[in-house]
N, C-alpha and C positions, 0 to 999 in steps of 0.2 A: 596534534591528536587526529589521528585518522578516523575516516566517518566509516563506519560499520553498520554492518545487518545486526540488529539486537533483538530479533522476533521474527518467526514465518508464521504466518496463519491461514487456514485454508478450512473452507466448508463445502461437503458435497452437495447439499440441499439447500436451497432458498429458505432464509430466515431461520435456519439453524446457527446454533453458537460455533464461533470458529474457534477452531482447536489449535493450539501451537504445535509445530513440527521443528524438529531440528536440520530439516533440509528439505528441499523441493526442487522438482525439475521445472525448468522453464522451456517450453515450448516455442521458438520462433513463431511469430503470426497467430499462436491460438494461444498461450496463456498458461498458468501454474496448472500441472497436471492433474488432474482428479478436482480442481476446485470448481466451485458451483459456474462461475464464468466459462471456463473450460470446457464445461459438459452442458452449457448454453441453457441451465436451470435456473440461473441469479434473479433475482427480484426484476432487474433492469434488463436482462438480456436481449429483449424484444427491441427496447429503447436506444440501448449503447449498442453501438457497432464496434467491431473492431476497426482501429486497435485500442479505442479508449477502453475496451473491456478485458484487454490483455492483461494488465496487473495494475495493482494500486500499491503507493507506498505513503507511510506517515512516520512524522518526525517524533523520537520519544519525549523529545524537550517541549514538544507541543502538548501531547497527551499530558505530562507533568505540568506543566502551566493550567489548562484547562481545568485537572482535578484540584490544583492550588487552590485556583479563584473561586472556583464552586464546593470547595471544602468534601470532594468526593474522592472516592478511592476506586475509578473505573480503569478496567483493567484493558492493556493495549487492544486485544483480540473484539471489544466491545465497540471499537470504532471502524470495525469490519472493513479494513484493509490487510493486503496482503504481506507486506513488508514493514517492518518498523525499522527505522534507522536512528542512529546517535551521530552526530558531529557533521550533518551537512544539511544546508537550507534548500530543501526540495523545490521551492518557488523558481528558485535561479535556474532550475534544470528544465525548463519549459521551453521546448525549441532544441535541445542540446541531447547529444548523444553522452551516456557514461555506463560505467561498467559496475555491476553488482555482482563480486567475485569475477567468473570468466564469462556470465553472460551480457551480452551488450543491449542496452535500453536506451530509448529515445521518449525524452518527457514530450507528452503530448498537451496536457492543458491541467489545470489543476484539479482536484475530486473534492469538490464542495460538500458541506453537509448538507443533508436534503431533510426532510420530513420524515422519510421512513426510517434515517438513523436517527433521530429525535425520538421516536416513537421506541425504539430499542433501549437506547440510552438513558431516557426519560430525564433528561436534565435541558438546559437551553442551550444546547448543542450549536444549535444553527447559528445563534449570536454570536457563541464563545468560540466557534472553531472556522467562522468564514474566513475564506483566505490562508488558513491554517490545518484545514483537514487533509492535506496529503497531494499527491499526486498521480495522475493516470499515464501511466506509459506503453510503449509498444516493443515488445521483445523482439528485437532484430537478429540476434545469435542467444541460442539457446544454451541452457548450461544447467549443471546442478549447481543451486544456492544453498548454502551451509549459514547457521547463526555466527558471527565471529567474521565473516568473509568482508573484506573490503569495500567500499564503494568510493568511485571517483569518476571525474570527466575523462572522457575519451583523450587519450594523447597525455595528460596529466602523469607525473610521475611521482 
């Protein structure tokens, strides 16, 4: 099974609901064009410095696991990550370069759940998603990314 992008989410205003989009422009060194962190108005824009604030990813499998364990139905956008993936272990990409479509990214660190996310999801998201809430990545080479694009480690065939 190929790893793929199954969702792309963005919000232009801090704290607003993320909206699903079919494609997004990723700009190297800056982020997802039009997103709150790209614009410098995200909740943590002043605390999280680039490259950690450029883009975030989360596994759809982890969202599904959380919803099953909590008997909930939280949408992927509620987890406030930009790209939702399927078929790849994001934790394994810390310190590695990988492609999302034609965009080259580098995994920087895990994107752990926080009290802000817990307030928005209103569930035990901190305990339930620790080490499972995604990845912060730096955009090395920008490109337009679309739902359905393949994700693979750099150099993988």
